[in-house]
Structure formats: structure tokens, C-alpha cells
C-alpha positions in Angstrom: -36.2 7.1 -17.9 -33.0 7.9 -15.9 -31.6 5.9 -13.2 -33.0 7.8 -10.2 -36.4 7.8 -11.8 -36.1 4.0 -12.4 -35.1 3.6 -8.7 -37.7 6.5 -7.5 -40.5 3.8 -9.1 -39.1 1.0 -6.7 -40.1 0.0 -3.4 -36.6 0.7 -1.1 -35.8 -2.9 -0.3 -32.1 -3.6 -1.3 -30.0 -6.8 -1.2 -26.1 -6.2 -0.1 -24.5 -9.8 -1.2 -20.9 -9.6 0.4 -20.3 -8.7 4.0 -16.8 -7.3 3.7 -15.2 -3.8 3.2 -16.9 -2.9 0.2 -20.6 -4.1 1.7 -20.1 -2.7 4.6 -19.3 0.6 3.2 -21.9 0.2 0.6 -24.5 -0.6 3.1 -23.6 2.2 5.5 -23.4 4.9 3.1 -26.7 3.7 1.9 -28.8 4.1 5.4 -26.6 7.9 5.3 -28.3 9.1 2.0 -31.5 7.5 2.4 -32.8 6.0 6.1 -35.7 5.0 4.5 -34.2 2.1 2.6 -34.7 -1.1 3.8 -31.5 -3.0 3.1 -30.1 -6.3 4.3 -26.8 -7.4 4.0 -26.0 -10.8 3.1 -23.0 -13.0 4.1 -22.1 -16.4 3.0 -19.7 -17.1 5.2 -20.3 -17.2 9.7 -18.3 -13.9 10.0 -18.5 -11.0 7.9 -14.9 -10.0 6.4 -14.0 -13.3 6.3 -11.7 -13.4 3.0 -9.8 -10.4 1.7 -11.0 -7.9 4.2 -9.8 -9.7 6.8 -7.1 -10.5 5.9 -5.6 -7.3 4.2 -2.6 -5.5 5.3 -4.0 -2.1 4.7 -2.6 1.0 3.7 -3.6 4.7 2.7 -1.6 5.0 0.0 -3.1 8.0 -2.2 -0.4 7.6 -5.2 -1.2 4.0 -5.8 -3.4 2.5 -8.6 -5.4 3.5 -11.8 -6.3 7.3 -12.2 -10.1 6.3 -11.3 -8.6 4.3 -8.0 -7.1 7.6 -7.2 -9.2 9.6 -7.8 -11.7 7.2 -5.5 -8.6 7.7 -2.8 -9.0 11.4 -2.9 -12.3 10.9 -2.2 -11.9 8.9 0.7 -8.6 10.6 2.6 -10.6 13.1 4.7 -13.2 10.5 5.7 -10.5 8.5 7.1 -8.3 11.3 8.5 -11.1 12.8 10.3 -14.6 10.1 10.9 -17.9 11.8 10.9 -18.7 12.8 14.2 -20.0 9.4 16.2 -18.9 7.3 14.1 -15.5 6.1 15.9 -13.8 6.6 19.3 -11.1 5.7 17.6 -8.7 6.8 14.7 -8.6 4.9 11.3 -4.9 5.9 9.8 -1.8 6.0 12.1 0.8 7.7 9.9 3.5 5.4 8.9 6.5 6.4 5.8 6.4 4.1 2.4 9.8 3.7 1.2 10.2 2.2 -2.3 13.5 1.1 -2.3 15.5 0.0 -5.6 18.8 -1.7 -6.8 21.0 -0.3 -9.7 19.5 -2.0 -12.3 15.6 -0.9 -11.1 16.5 3.0 -11.7 14.4 3.4 -14.6 11.5 2.2 -12.1 12.2 5.1 -9.7 11.8 7.4 -12.2 9.4 6.1 -13.3 7.2 6.2 -10.0 8.3 9.6 -9.5 6.7 10.8 -12.8 3.4 8.6 -12.4 3.3 10.6 -8.5 4.4 13.9 -8.7 1.0 15.1 -9.2 -0.4 13.8 -6.0 -1.6 15.6 -3.0 1.7 14.7 -1.3 4.0 14.0 -4.6 6.2 10.5 -3.7 9.7 12.1 -3.6 13.3 10.9 -3.4 15.7 10.8 -0.1 19.1 9.6 0.4 20.7 6.2 1.8 21.4 7.7 4.9 17.7 9.1 5.2 16.2 5.9 4.2 18.0 4.0 7.0 17.1 6.4 9.9 13.6 5.3 8.4 14.4 1.7 8.3 17.6 1.2 10.4 17.6 -2.5 9.5 18.4 -1.5 5.4 20.8 -2.8 4.0 23.0 -0.2 2.1 25.4 -2.4 0.1 23.5 -3.1 -3.0 20.9 -0.4 -2.6 20.7 2.7 -5.2 17.7 4.9 -4.9 14.8 5.3 -2.3 11.5 6.9 -3.0 8.7 7.9 -0.3 5.4 8.2 0.0 5.4 10.4 3.6 1.2 10.8 3.4 0.8 7.4 3.7 -0.6 4.9 6.9 -1.4 2.0 8.4 -5.4 2.0 8.1 -7.2 0.1 11.3 -9.1 -2.4 9.3 -11.3 -3.7 12.2 -12.2 -0.7 13.0 -13.3 0.9 9.8 -14.9 -2.3 9.4 -16.7 -2.4 12.3 -17.7 1.6 12.2 -19.9 0.9 9.0 -21.8 -2.0 10.3 -22.5 -0.9 14.0 -23.9 2.2 12.2 -25.5 0.0 9.9 -27.0 -1.8 12.8 -27.7 0.9 14.9 -29.9 2.4 12.4 -32.1 -0.6 11.6 -30.2 -2.5 9.1 -30.5 -6.5 9.1 -27.2 -8.6 8.7 -27.4 -12.4 7.9 -24.5 -14.9 7.7 -24.0 -18.2 6.7 -26.6 -17.1 3.9 -25.3 -17.8 0.4 -27.2 -16.9 -2.5 -27.5 -19.9 -4.6 -29.8 -18.2 -7.5 -31.3 -14.8 -8.2 -34.7 -14.5 -9.9 -36.3 -11.5 -11.4 -40.0 -11.3 -11.2 -41.5 -7.7 -12.5 -39.5 -5.1 -10.4 -38.3 -7.8 -7.7 -35.8 -9.9 -7.4 -36.1 -13.4 -5.2 -32.7 -14.2 -3.3 -32.9 -17.8 -2.7 -31.0 -19.6 0.0 -30.6 -22.9 1.8 -33.7 -22.1 4.2 -35.7 -19.2 2.6 -36.2 -16.8 0.1 -35.1 -13.1 0.4 -37.2 -10.8 -1.9 -35.5 -7.1 -2.7 -36.2 -4.2 -5.2 -32.4 -4.0 -6.2 -29.2 -5.7 -5.6 -25.8 -4.8 -4.9 -22.8 -7.2 -5.9 -20.1 -7.0 -3.1 -19.4 -10.4 -2.9 -15.2 -9.5 -4.4 -13.6 -12.6 -5.9 -17.3 -14.1 -6.2 -18.5 -11.3 -7.9 -18.5 -12.9 -11.2 -20.5 -16.0 -9.5 -23.0 -13.6 -8.2 -23.7 -12.1 -11.7 -24.1 -15.8 -13.4 -26.5 -16.4 -10.9 -28.7 -13.2 -11.1 -28.4 -14.2 -14.9 -26.3 -10.9 -15.5 -23.1 -11.3 -18.0 -20.1 -11.6 -15.9 -17.5 -8.9 -15.9 -14.3 -10.9 -16.4 -13.2 -10.7 -12.9 -9.8 -12.1 -11.7 -8.9 -12.7 -8.1 -4.9 -12.7 -7.3 -3.2 -14.7 -4.6 -1.0 -12.4 -2.3 0.7 -14.3 0.7 1.7 -11.8 4.3 2.9 -13.6 7.4 4.7 -11.8 10.4 7.7 -12.4 12.1 9.0 -11.5 16.2 11.4 -8.6 16.4 13.1 -7.8 19.5 13.8 -4.1 18.2 12.5 -1.4 21.0 11.6 1.2 18.6 9.7 -0.7 15.7 6.3 1.1 15.8 8.9 4.3 14.9 9.9 2.6 11.6 8.3 3.1 8.1 7.6 0.9 5.6 9.6 -0.7 2.7 8.9 -2.2 -0.3 10.7 -3.1 -3.6 10.3 -0.9 -6.6 8.9 -3.4 -8.5 6.7 -5.0 -5.7 9.1 -8.0 -5.4 8.6 -7.8 -1.5 7.4 -5.6 1.4 8.1 -5.6 5.2 7.0 -3.1 7.8 5.7 -3.1 11.3 3.0 -4.4 12.9 3.0 -3.7 16.6 5.9 -5.7 18.2 6.0 -7.4 15.0 7.1 -7.1 11.3 4.4 -7.7 8.4 6.1 -9.1 5.4 4.9 -10.0 1.7 6.1 -11.6 -1.8 3.4 -8.8 -2.7 2.9 -11.7 -5.7 -0.3 -11.5 -7.9 -1.2 -14.9 -8.9 -4.1 -16.0 -10.6 -6.5 -17.8 -8.5 -10.2 -19.3 -8.5 -12.9 -17.7 -6.0 -11.4 -19.8 -3.0 -10.5 -20.1 0.8 -6.6 -19.3 0.0 -4.1 -20.7 1.6 -0.6 -19.7 1.9 2.1 -22.3 0.1 5.0 -22.2 2.1 7.3 -21.5 -1.1 6.2 -17.8 -1.3 7.0 -17.4 2.1 10.4 -18.8 1.6 11.0 -16.5 -1.7 9.7 -13.6 0.6 12.3 -14.1 3.1 15.1 -14.3 1.1 14.3 -11.1 -0.6 13.3 -9.6 2.7 17.3 -10.7 4.1 19.1 -9.7 0.5 17.4 -6.6 1.4 17.9 -6.2 5.2 19.7 -7.2 8.3 16.8 -8.6 9.4 17.8 -12.2 9.2 14.2 -13.4 9.4 14.6 -17.3 10.1 11.3 -18.6 11.6 7.4 -17.1 11.1 5.1 -17.0 13.6 1.7 -16.8 11.0 1.3 -17.2 7.6 -2.0 -16.7 5.2 -3.3 -15.5 1.9 -5.6 -13.7 0.4 -7.4 -12.5 -3.0 -7.2 -9.5 -4.2 -9.6 -9.3 -7.5 -9.1 -7.5 -10.6 -11.2 -6.1 -13.6 -9.9 -6.6 -16.6 -8.5 -3.1 -16.5 -8.0 -3.4 -13.1 -10.0 -0.3 -12.6 -13.0 -0.7 -10.1 -16.7 -1.9 -11.4 -19.0 0.5 -9.7 -22.9 1.3 -11.1 -25.7 -0.4 -12.3 -25.9 -2.8 -15.1 -26.8 -2.1 -18.8 -28.5 -5.1 -18.9 -30.3 -4.3 -15.3 -30.6 -1.4 -13.7 -31.9 -2.9 -10.6 -28.3 -5.1 -10.2 -25.3 -2.8 -9.5 -21.8 -3.6 -9.2 -19.5 -3.0 -6.4 -16.5 -4.8 -6.9 -13.0 -5.2 -8.4 -11.4 -3.0 -6.0 -7.8 -4.8 -6.4 -6.1 -4.3 -3.4 -7.5 -1.2 -2.6 -10.7 -1.8 -1.0 -9.8 -0.7 2.2 -8.5 2.7 1.7 -10.9 3.7 -0.9 -13.9 2.0 0.8 -15.3 5.5 2.1 -15.1 6.7 -1.4 -16.8 3.4 -2.7 -19.3 3.3 -0.7 -20.5 6.7 -0.9 -20.0 6.6 -5.2 -22.5 3.8 -4.9 -25.3 4.9 -2.6 -24.7 8.1 -5.0 -25.7 6.2 -7.8 -28.3 3.8 -6.5 -30.1 7.0 -5.1 -29.5 9.9 -7.5 -28.4 8.3 -10.1 -25.2 10.1 -10.8 -22.1 11.1 -8.6 -22.5 13.8 -6.0 -20.3 17.1 -5.8 -18.5 15.1 -3.2 -16.7 14.1 -6.6 -15.7 17.1 -8.6 -12.8 17.4 -7.3 -11.5 14.4 -7.3 -10.9 14.2 -11.5 -13.4 11.1 -11.1 -15.3 10.1 -14.4 -17.8 7.6 -13.8 -17.1 6.0 -17.0 -14.1 4.7 -16.1 -15.6 2.6 -13.4 -19.1 2.1 -15.0 -19.6 -1.8 -15.5 -21.2 -0.1 -19.2 -16.9 -0.3 -20.3 -17.3 -4.2 -20.4 -20.5 -4.5 -22.4 -21.3 -4.3 -26.3 -22.1 -0.4 -27.5 
């Protein structure tokens, strides 16, 4: 009996655990796929998207991540650039060039990036230092050796995208519960009982979209963890008096030692670190902010001396840095939707659609045929003993 037959044999109550971008997109796409589904979105915090989603400096950067991630980005681009009619009155993506800058010692990294990104829809290309300075006028030329640029990139309006998913979900009968942590999930026959401090919620299928807490949710349901690793990333904003700041591109060290980009009338900066962490409400470390300022000031003439706001988010990775999407081989009524590793905003349309395809049809739809996605590369099965 395949996954589709198994799901059709169940009643259609689905519990999506996690109210960030992954859970919101999964809930949206599930209702789009089958509006007869009875879906409840459950969030432990008192607001949706409190952790990673609400702290993301999201980019549409097609030439980024593992091959499977790039395939899911391909499946997401049209949705982001041309939202479905009636979903939103806003624009999800504002174009912004992303420049990767390198010293002479980093030249090999430039060659590697150009090779890796040569087959992209808009390949990464090398530009002159003078051209780079036109796109980011505060770039310091001394010490700079080479610059490559991704011209098909852009800033994603995270709040707008997240709310678009949630608004559609609410308007079409979806239920949302905040401040509702799942303490345990027990299986009886074909149903799950999600136990919280105040009630038990009965569902037939669990979608685990709990981000950094994904392994914890699995353990509470008696499902073997994947081995997810949350990693810290710190960001902060600084004031700027540049009149044309919004026209500037973004700069990032070729080896991701920092990045800096316009954010309204401010600059958003980051050390771009990946320091392992336990799932938590992450707080920034002043030492990380100071190191980022030191590196950015060395590469630019910004002369940053003070910070407006600073924060840290968790980006969660599977052991092989590809996502985990699909039903668990030990219990096909438990679906994973985790491990986005910092690409969760730009991949959310593809991730949500893939999850909905797998849950309602048992396989990826034709939408993914031209993306090069091989489901085995993101399936939870790859972490299970054969």
C-alpha cells in the first residue's frame, strides 16, 4: 500500500506543529491541495514566527545551498515573483544584487563559486572592482582583489509572505492555536493524541515543522530523531545617512565571514557565523557583533561605531545540509518538514507544495519535474537504516 492509499484510508485531520514559515507554507499548500482537510496549526509561542522566521534577513538567492535546495528554490521562484492572484496586494521580492567580495588570498574561493553557479538560471558572474563600487559605493578598493555578483537576487518581505500564507489558511477554515506546546504525542490505531497543558488534540497525521525543535517533537511522538543541528547567526542594524542607500547592492565575504546590505534607511549587518546551539530563544553575543563590525569596517568606508538593534536566530541543518521533507518510514502518518538551514523563506513555496504533494498524492507533482529535484535527496529515509 503506497503513501497515498494510506492517507486516503485515514480521516483527514492534520496537525501542523510549528507556526514559522515552514508550518505556515505547509498549512497553506495543504488546503490549496485539498480544501476538505481539517488542519490545525499549533505553535508553542504566543506569536507565530517568533524564532527563526521573525529574525530572518531573507534573500532570494537561487545559487545557494545543496543541489536539492537549489531545485526547491527553482520550484519557488515563480510563486515569489508572481504571487497567485488574490493572495496578496504586495510584492514579495525587491531586486537586489548580491556581491561576493574577495582578497587575493581568497581567489580560489571565487573560482569555486563561479564553477558551482555556472549552470544557474542567472549564473554568478565576475565584475570589476570599479563596477562593484558603483553598486556598493562604500566598498574599500584597497585589499579587494575580485568580485562576483548574483544579479537575480532580491530581498524577501518575510512578514508579508508569512502573513499571506496565514491569512489564506484562516480564511479557508484553517485553525490556529498559539501558546500551545506539544508535550507528547501518542498513537492509538490510526489517530494521534497531541497532549498539551490544557487539552488533547486528536489528529490523523502530524506535520513536524518545528524548526530547531524538530527532533524534540519527533522524540515526544516516539519517532527516531534525524540529528538536526541548530546553528546561531547574529545580525544587527546600524544607521546610515546615505541618500541612495536603497539602490545599493549587498556585499558578502566570499567565505561568508560577514555580510552587509541596505534595510530601509539602515544597514543590516551580520557576522554570518554558524555556531552550534541547543534549541532555545537565542540571544546575541556582543563579541560576535564587535567582530562583524571590525570585518565590515576593514572592507568598507562605513566606519561603523554604534549599533541600533542586534539579535540572533537559529538556522537548523540536517547532517548532510539538505532538507528533510516527507513521511517517516517508521510511521507514515508522521511527516517531516525541517532542516531548511537558512533557506526556509525563499524555499517556502516549494517546500510547502512538496509536503502537500507527498501527503495528498504520495509523490512529487509535475511541478517539480523540471527542477531536477530527486525526492530521495530530501526524504527522511536517507537517515534510516536500510
